[in-house]
KELUM-366228 format. One record per residue: residue number from 0; chain; z negated, y negated, x negated of N, C-alpha, C in turn. Coordinates in Angstrom, 3 decimals, always signed. Layout:
<tilos>
<tilo NUM "A" <Z Y X> <Z Y X> <Z Y X>>,
...
</tilos>
This chain:
<tilos>
<tilo 0 "A" <+0.000 +1.184 -0.839> <+0.000 +0.000 +0.000> <+0.000 -1.246 -0.883>>,
<tilo 1 "A" <+0.940 -2.133 -0.653> <+1.028 -3.350 -1.457> <+0.220 -4.464 -0.816>>,
<tilo 2 "A" <-0.328 -5.304 -1.667> <-1.105 -6.438 -1.168> <-0.154 -7.504 -0.633>>,
<tilo 3 "A" <-0.595 -8.171 +0.410> <+0.209 -9.248 +0.996> <+0.267 -10.421 +0.023>>,
<tilo 4 "A" <+1.393 -11.080 +0.005> <+1.563 -12.242 -0.863> <+0.696 -13.394 -0.366>>,
<tilo 5 "A" <-0.057 -13.967 -1.262> <-0.914 -15.093 -0.909> <-0.083 -16.378 -0.899>>,
<tilo 6 "A" <-0.328 -17.187 +0.104> <+0.367 -18.468 +0.220> <-0.343 -19.484 -0.659>>,
<tilo 7 "A" <+0.415 -20.179 -1.501> <-0.142 -21.233 -2.335> <+0.798 -22.429 -2.294>>,
<tilo 8 "A" <+0.199 -23.609 -2.240> <+0.974 -24.846 -2.233> <+0.831 -25.544 -3.581>>,
<tilo 9 "A" <+1.819 -26.354 -3.926> <+1.744 -27.149 -5.151> <+0.594 -28.138 -5.041>>,
<tilo 10 "A" <+0.105 -28.585 -6.197> <-1.014 -29.524 -6.198> <-0.660 -30.861 -5.556>>,
<tilo 11 "A" <+0.610 -31.223 -5.577> <+1.005 -32.506 -5.003> <+1.514 -32.394 -3.562>>,
<tilo 12 "A" <+1.414 -31.195 -2.941> <+1.847 -31.022 -1.549> <+0.915 -31.807 -0.633>>,
<tilo 13 "A" <+1.502 -32.651 +0.209> <+0.715 -33.478 +1.118> <+1.332 -33.393 +2.514>>,
<tilo 14 "A" <+0.730 -32.601 +3.428> <+1.316 -32.434 +4.758> <+1.298 -33.721 +5.592>>,
<tilo 15 "A" <+0.389 -34.629 +5.292> <+0.340 -35.902 +6.034> <+1.603 -36.713 +5.745>>,
<tilo 16 "A" <+1.934 -36.855 +4.478> <+3.141 -37.600 +4.085> <+4.390 -36.871 +4.591>>,
<tilo 17 "A" <+4.378 -35.549 +4.492> <+5.539 -34.770 +4.938> <+5.768 -34.956 +6.439>>,
<tilo 18 "A" <+4.698 -34.911 +7.227> <+4.826 -35.109 +8.676> <+5.258 -36.538 +8.979>>,
<tilo 19 "A" <+4.729 -37.513 +8.262> <+5.113 -38.913 +8.434> <+6.605 -39.094 +8.165>>,
<tilo 20 "A" <+7.087 -38.451 +7.107> <+8.524 -38.526 +6.793> <+9.363 -37.869 +7.879>>,
<tilo 21 "A" <+8.861 -36.765 +8.451> <+9.588 -36.100 +9.536> <+9.655 -37.013 +10.769>>,
<tilo 22 "A" <+8.558 -37.676 +11.095> <+8.530 -38.586 +12.250> <+9.580 -39.678 +12.081>>,
<tilo 23 "A" <+9.674 -40.221 +10.887> <+10.577 -41.341 +10.630> <+11.978 -40.927 +10.206>>,
<tilo 24 "A" <+12.250 -39.630 +10.235> <+13.551 -39.132 +9.809> <+14.686 -39.644 +10.689>>,
<tilo 25 "A" <+14.478 -39.616 +11.991> <+15.509 -40.115 +12.904> <+14.877 -40.588 +14.216>>,
<tilo 26 "A" <+15.663 -41.220 +15.044> <+15.153 -41.780 +16.300> <+14.608 -40.725 +17.252>>,
<tilo 27 "A" <+15.247 -39.545 +17.273> <+14.817 -38.497 +18.192> <+13.387 -38.048 +17.870>>,
<tilo 28 "A" <+13.080 -37.856 +16.602> <+11.718 -37.485 +16.217> <+10.739 -38.599 +16.573>>,
<tilo 29 "A" <+11.172 -39.835 +16.399> <+10.314 -40.992 +16.688> <+10.006 -41.054 +18.187>>,
<tilo 30 "A" <+10.999 -40.742 +19.027> <+10.777 -40.769 +20.481> <+9.863 -39.637 +20.928>>,
<tilo 31 "A" <+9.947 -38.495 +20.251> <+9.115 -37.346 +20.612> <+7.646 -37.561 +20.265>>,
<tilo 32 "A" <+7.379 -38.379 +19.284> <+6.020 -38.582 +18.805> <+5.324 -39.662 +19.627>>,
<tilo 33 "A" <+4.143 -39.362 +20.164> <+3.411 -40.386 +20.929> <+3.082 -41.603 +20.053>>,
<tilo 34 "A" <+3.014 -42.767 +20.681> <+2.754 -44.009 +19.943> <+1.417 -43.970 +19.206>>,
<tilo 35 "A" <+0.406 -43.370 +19.827> <-0.911 -43.280 +19.182> <-0.835 -42.461 +17.896>>,
<tilo 36 "A" <-0.124 -41.352 +17.960> <+0.025 -40.495 +16.776> <+0.767 -41.256 +15.684>>,
<tilo 37 "A" <+1.797 -41.980 +16.055> <+2.567 -42.766 +15.089> <+1.685 -43.827 +14.435>>,
<tilo 38 "A" <+0.863 -44.499 +15.221> <-0.032 -45.534 +14.671> <-1.060 -44.925 +13.720>>,
<tilo 39 "A" <-1.617 -43.771 +14.095> <-2.620 -43.117 +13.249> <-2.003 -42.703 +11.918>>,
<tilo 40 "A" <-0.825 -42.082 +11.968> <-0.194 -41.648 +10.732> <+0.262 -42.828 +9.883>>,
<tilo 41 "A" <+0.662 -43.898 +10.504> <+1.006 -45.105 +9.766> <-0.192 -45.582 +8.957>>,
<tilo 42 "A" <-1.352 -45.591 +9.582> <-2.580 -46.015 +8.904> <-2.992 -45.017 +7.823>>,
<tilo 43 "A" <-2.889 -43.725 +8.112> <-3.250 -42.709 +7.118> <-2.386 -42.820 +5.861>>,
<tilo 44 "A" <-1.099 -42.992 +6.044> <-0.197 -43.113 +4.903> <-0.499 -44.386 +4.117>>,
<tilo 45 "A" <-0.812 -45.464 +4.827> <-1.180 -46.710 +4.137> <-2.427 -46.503 +3.280>>,
<tilo 46 "A" <-3.426 -45.809 +3.827> <-4.670 -45.561 +3.097> <-4.427 -44.646 +1.895>>,
<tilo 47 "A" <-3.631 -43.603 +2.082> <-3.349 -42.671 +0.986> <-2.628 -43.374 -0.155>>,
<tilo 48 "A" <-1.719 -44.270 +0.164> <-0.935 -44.961 -0.859> <-1.626 -46.169 -1.469>>,
<tilo 49 "A" <-2.753 -46.579 -0.915> <-3.474 -47.757 -1.411> <-4.522 -47.327 -2.435>>,
<tilo 50 "A" <-4.328 -47.668 -3.717> <-5.298 -47.250 -4.734> <-6.655 -47.962 -4.600>>,
<tilo 51 "A" <-6.694 -49.098 -3.911> <-7.942 -49.843 -3.744> <-8.717 -49.437 -2.488>>,
<tilo 52 "A" <-8.207 -48.480 -1.758> <-8.854 -48.043 -0.526> <-10.194 -47.387 -0.830>>,
<tilo 53 "A" <-11.149 -47.543 +0.110> <-12.449 -46.899 -0.068> <-12.362 -45.392 +0.193>>,
<tilo 54 "A" <-11.266 -44.946 +0.798> <-11.071 -43.534 +1.107> <-10.209 -42.888 +0.042>>,
<tilo 55 "A" <-10.460 -41.620 -0.225> <-9.692 -40.898 -1.225> <-9.168 -39.596 -0.623>>,
<tilo 56 "A" <-7.900 -39.332 -0.835> <-7.291 -38.078 -0.372> <-7.117 -37.169 -1.578>>,
<tilo 57 "A" <-7.692 -35.986 -1.509> <-7.572 -35.016 -2.589> <-6.700 -33.860 -2.108>>,
<tilo 58 "A" <-5.439 -33.801 -2.542> <-4.533 -32.757 -2.052> <-4.982 -31.349 -2.429>>,
<tilo 59 "A" <-5.668 -31.192 -3.547> <-6.124 -29.863 -3.956> <-7.142 -29.325 -2.950>>,
<tilo 60 "A" <-8.102 -30.156 -2.560> <-9.111 -29.741 -1.578> <-8.490 -29.518 -0.203>>,
<tilo 61 "A" <-7.586 -30.394 +0.184> <-6.936 -30.257 +1.491> <-6.081 -28.996 +1.540>>,
<tilo 62 "A" <-5.324 -28.740 +0.494> <-4.467 -27.553 +0.457> <-5.284 -26.272 +0.388>>,
<tilo 63 "A" <-6.470 -26.348 -0.226> <-7.343 -25.176 -0.276> <-7.716 -24.731 +1.146>>,
<tilo 64 "A" <-8.025 -25.688 +2.005> <-8.374 -25.365 +3.394> <-7.183 -24.740 +4.131>>,
<tilo 65 "A" <-6.005 -25.313 +3.949> <-4.804 -24.789 +4.604> <-4.488 -23.379 +4.096>>,
<tilo 66 "A" <-4.584 -23.196 +2.784> <-4.321 -21.880 +2.192> <-5.314 -20.840 +2.703>>,
<tilo 67 "A" <-6.582 -21.227 +2.837> <-7.590 -20.301 +3.346> <-7.228 -19.843 +4.761>>,
<tilo 68 "A" <-6.876 -20.784 +5.623> <-6.527 -20.450 +7.008> <-5.323 -19.517 +7.049>>,
<tilo 69 "A" <-4.284 -19.846 +6.288> <-3.061 -19.051 +6.331> <-3.207 -17.685 +5.653>>,
<tilo 70 "A" <-4.101 -17.564 +4.687> <-4.253 -16.302 +3.958> <-5.295 -15.364 +4.559>>,
<tilo 71 "A" <-6.365 -15.907 +5.143> <-7.476 -15.057 +5.539> <-7.799 -15.042 +7.030>>,
<tilo 72 "A" <-7.417 -16.047 +7.771> <-7.752 -16.094 +9.199> <-6.723 -15.307 +10.007>>,
<tilo 73 "A" <-7.199 -14.655 +11.039> <-6.347 -13.843 +11.911> <-6.605 -14.228 +13.364>>,
<tilo 74 "A" <-5.594 -14.030 +14.202> <-5.780 -14.244 +15.635> <-6.658 -13.134 +16.189>>,
<tilo 75 "A" <-7.540 -13.473 +17.111> <-8.456 -12.470 +17.655> <-7.934 -11.824 +18.932>>,
<tilo 76 "A" <-7.028 -12.471 +19.622> <-6.490 -11.940 +20.873> <-4.980 -12.127 +20.875>>,
<tilo 77 "A" <-4.301 -11.291 +21.635> <-2.853 -11.431 +21.736> <-2.469 -11.904 +23.128>>,
<tilo 78 "A" <-1.477 -12.798 +23.201> <-0.995 -13.250 +24.500> <+0.323 -13.992 +24.337>>,
<tilo 79 "A" <+1.044 -14.108 +25.407> <+2.315 -14.830 +25.427> <+2.055 -16.189 +26.030>>,
<tilo 80 "A" <+2.383 -17.216 +25.304> <+2.133 -18.572 +25.740> <+3.449 -19.161 +26.212>>,
<tilo 81 "A" <+3.671 -19.132 +27.515> <+4.955 -19.514 +28.109> <+5.375 -20.945 +27.776>>,
<tilo 82 "A" <+4.435 -21.867 +27.814> <+4.789 -23.278 +27.673> <+5.486 -23.556 +26.347>>,
<tilo 83 "A" <+5.066 -22.885 +25.282> <+5.620 -23.179 +23.967> <+6.457 -22.027 +23.406>>,
<tilo 84 "A" <+6.633 -20.967 +24.199> <+7.411 -19.803 +23.776> <+6.902 -19.257 +22.442>>,
<tilo 85 "A" <+5.592 -19.148 +22.321> <+4.969 -18.633 +21.109> <+4.292 -17.319 +21.447>>,
<tilo 86 "A" <+4.586 -16.296 +20.691> <+3.919 -15.013 +20.871> <+2.829 -14.917 +19.808>>,
<tilo 87 "A" <+1.606 -14.828 +20.271> <+0.475 -14.692 +19.365> <-0.010 -13.256 +19.464>>,
<tilo 88 "A" <+0.090 -12.545 +18.407> <-0.300 -11.151 +18.378> <-1.704 -11.024 +17.796>>,
<tilo 89 "A" <-2.495 -10.145 +18.383> <-3.831 -9.903 +17.863> <-3.744 -9.412 +16.422>>,
<tilo 90 "A" <-4.627 -9.901 +15.594> <-4.755 -9.547 +14.175> <-3.585 -10.014 +13.310>>,
<tilo 91 "A" <-2.685 -10.810 +13.839> <-1.613 -11.344 +13.003> <-2.140 -12.580 +12.277>>,
<tilo 92 "A" <-1.605 -12.886 +11.100> <-2.112 -14.040 +10.343> <-1.827 -15.354 +11.065>>,
<tilo 93 "A" <-2.711 -16.308 +10.863> <-2.508 -17.648 +11.423> <-1.453 -18.359 +10.583>>,
<tilo 94 "A" <-0.621 -19.101 +11.246> <+0.423 -19.855 +10.573> <+0.231 -21.325 +10.928>>,
<tilo 95 "A" <+0.081 -22.155 +9.916> <-0.087 -23.584 +10.169> <+1.283 -24.254 +10.167>>,
<tilo 96 "A" <+1.679 -24.770 +11.302> <+2.895 -25.560 +11.375> <+2.596 -26.918 +10.744>>,
<tilo 97 "A" <+3.628 -27.680 +10.455> <+3.440 -28.952 +9.782> <+2.467 -29.842 +10.534>>,
<tilo 98 "A" <+2.584 -29.908 +11.867> <+1.706 -30.778 +12.632> <+0.289 -30.195 +12.708>>,
<tilo 99 "A" <+0.096 -28.895 +12.480> <-1.249 -28.316 +12.431> <-1.957 -28.680 +11.127>>,
<tilo 100 "A" <-1.222 -28.621 +10.048> <-1.846 -28.800 +8.743> <-2.016 -30.254 +8.333>>,
<tilo 101 "A" <-1.327 -31.167 +8.998> <-1.464 -32.558 +8.593> <-2.620 -33.243 +9.256>>,
</tilos>
């Protein structure tokens, strides 16, 4: 039996910036995103890019949490979720989509 491949992200991987870039990629993505979410991410990106900010974003610590969820957490129940056409199988690994991890 082979061990499952562990998911690892680069040290500079930042899902907040990646999601922000996806939102601003084109008008359709911008229309799909609620105004509140857009305002929050605008502020988050400003804070991350501001070296004088009182807040600090550490991608290594943030990615560690995402990697832990994707590598070790499992779904406890299985069901078909009609609204989003997602099949969640019991004991299958959790997968963080971009909007989950940011």
